[in-house]
C-alpha positions as CSV (number, residue, x, y, z in Angstrom):
1,M,130.6,118.9,31.3
2,T,129.3,116.4,29.1
3,Q,131.2,115.4,26.0
4,S,128.6,115.9,23.7
5,E,127.8,119.8,24.1
6,G,128.6,120.5,20.2
7,R,130.7,120.3,17.7
8,A,132.1,122.5,14.8
9,E,133.5,122.1,11.3
10,S,136.7,123.8,10.5
11,A,137.9,125.2,7.3
12,S,141.3,126.3,8.2
13,L,142.7,129.6,8.6
14,G,146.3,129.1,10.6
15,F,144.6,127.6,13.4
16,I,141.1,130.0,13.6
17,S,139.0,128.4,11.1
18,S,137.7,131.1,8.7
19,D,134.0,130.4,10.4
20,Y,135.1,131.3,13.9
21,A,137.9,134.1,12.9
22,S,135.2,136.9,13.5
23,F,134.2,135.5,16.4
24,I,137.4,136.0,17.9
25,D,138.1,139.9,16.2
26,A,134.5,140.4,17.1
27,P,133.2,138.5,20.6
28,L,130.4,140.8,21.3
29,A,129.0,141.1,17.6
30,V,128.9,137.3,17.3
31,E,127.9,137.1,20.9
32,N,124.3,138.8,19.7
33,Q,124.3,136.9,16.3
34,S,125.1,133.3,17.4
35,T,123.5,131.1,20.2
36,P,125.9,130.1,23.7
37,D,125.6,126.8,22.1
38,Q,127.3,127.7,18.9
39,M,129.9,130.4,20.3
40,A,131.0,127.2,22.5
41,S,131.3,125.0,19.7
42,A,133.4,127.6,17.9
43,I,135.7,127.6,20.8
44,T,136.2,124.6,21.3
45,T,137.2,123.9,17.7
46,V,139.6,126.5,18.0
47,V,140.8,125.1,21.2
48,R,141.1,121.8,19.4
49,N,143.1,123.8,16.0
50,A,145.3,125.4,18.7
51,I,146.9,122.5,20.5
52,D,147.4,121.0,17.0
53,E,149.0,123.8,15.5
54,Y,151.1,125.2,18.2
55,H,151.9,121.9,20.2
56,L,150.2,122.6,23.4
57,I,151.1,120.2,25.8
58,G,147.6,118.9,27.0
59,R,148.2,119.5,30.8
60,D,149.0,122.8,30.3
61,V,145.6,123.5,28.4
62,A,143.8,121.3,31.4
63,G,145.5,124.0,34.0
64,I,144.5,126.9,32.0
65,L,141.5,125.9,31.5
66,H,140.8,124.2,35.0
67,V,139.4,121.0,33.5
68,S,141.3,117.4,33.6
69,P,143.8,116.2,31.3
70,S,141.9,113.4,30.5
71,F,139.1,116.6,29.5
72,V,141.5,117.9,26.9
73,S,142.3,114.4,25.6
74,R,138.9,114.1,24.8
75,L,138.5,117.6,24.3
76,H,141.6,117.5,21.5
77,R,140.3,114.0,19.9
78,G,136.4,115.2,19.3
79,Q,135.0,113.8,22.3
80,A,134.4,116.4,24.3
81,S,133.5,120.0,23.8
82,L,133.3,123.3,26.4
83,A,130.1,124.1,28.1
84,A,128.6,127.5,26.8
85,N,129.5,129.9,29.7
86,S,131.3,127.4,31.8
87,D,134.2,128.4,33.7
88,A,136.3,126.2,31.4
89,Y,134.7,128.3,28.3
90,E,135.8,131.9,29.5
91,R,139.3,130.4,30.3
92,A,139.0,129.4,26.8
93,V,138.0,132.5,25.5
94,M,141.1,134.3,27.1
95,L,143.6,131.3,26.1
96,V,142.3,132.2,22.3
97,R,142.8,135.7,22.7
98,T,146.5,135.3,23.9
99,I,147.3,132.8,20.9
100,D,145.9,135.1,18.5
101,A,147.5,138.0,20.1
102,L,150.8,135.9,19.8
103,G,149.6,134.8,16.3
104,S,149.5,138.4,14.6
105,L,152.8,139.5,16.8
106,I,154.9,136.6,15.7
107,G,153.4,134.5,12.9
108,H,155.2,131.2,12.7
109,P,153.4,128.5,14.8
110,A,156.7,127.1,15.8
111,Q,158.0,131.0,16.9
112,V,154.5,131.0,18.6
113,R,154.9,127.7,20.9
114,E,158.7,128.9,22.0
115,F,157.7,132.3,23.3
116,L,154.7,130.4,25.1
117,Y,156.8,127.7,26.9
118,G,160.1,130.0,27.1
119,P,161.3,132.8,29.4
120,H,159.9,135.8,29.4
121,E,161.8,138.9,30.7
122,A,158.5,141.4,31.0
123,L,156.6,138.6,32.5
124,G,158.7,137.3,34.5
125,A,158.1,133.9,33.5
126,P,156.9,131.8,30.6
127,P,153.7,132.6,29.9
128,I,152.6,129.0,29.7
129,D,153.6,128.7,33.2
130,L,151.8,132.1,34.4
131,M,148.5,131.4,32.5
132,Q,147.6,128.3,34.7
133,R,146.2,131.1,37.1
134,L,143.3,133.1,36.4
135,E,145.2,136.4,37.2
136,G,148.1,135.2,35.1
137,L,145.8,134.5,32.3
138,V,144.3,137.6,32.1
139,D,147.7,139.3,32.9
140,V,149.2,137.3,30.1
141,T,146.3,138.0,27.5
142,R,146.2,141.8,28.2
143,Y,150.0,142.0,28.2
144,F,149.8,140.4,24.4
145,E,146.8,142.1,23.3
146,S,148.3,145.5,24.2
147,R,151.3,145.0,21.6
148,V,148.9,144.3,18.8
149,H,146.6,147.3,19.5
């Protein structure tokens, strides 16, 4: 992955900027209106904001996205971006969906972080640990989205 695959400005609406909130809520509709690079830039910005807002640990984000911790560090500093339609991009979309669902259920960022990193009886482990594997990421995303809808 290169370091210059697009960046986006953000006007804060929680950790999701108002420009990208509709992307998270209706990915198929935005896919039809946006280029892959625009979508990757939007998701990169949302992940960057989520790292800050929820104080996510870089190595955990790296494990979820299946990238190196140094890439996440560069992404967080705005020196790297996710490539459109890459494995890391697809995983980032799932991460954003999970955090968005948790935000809807719980609200406060500190409580969302505590929930991600704390033990979860129904899931059998802290969600952040389960999300390190693709199957766990999918399961956690489905679990929390099912609670919102």
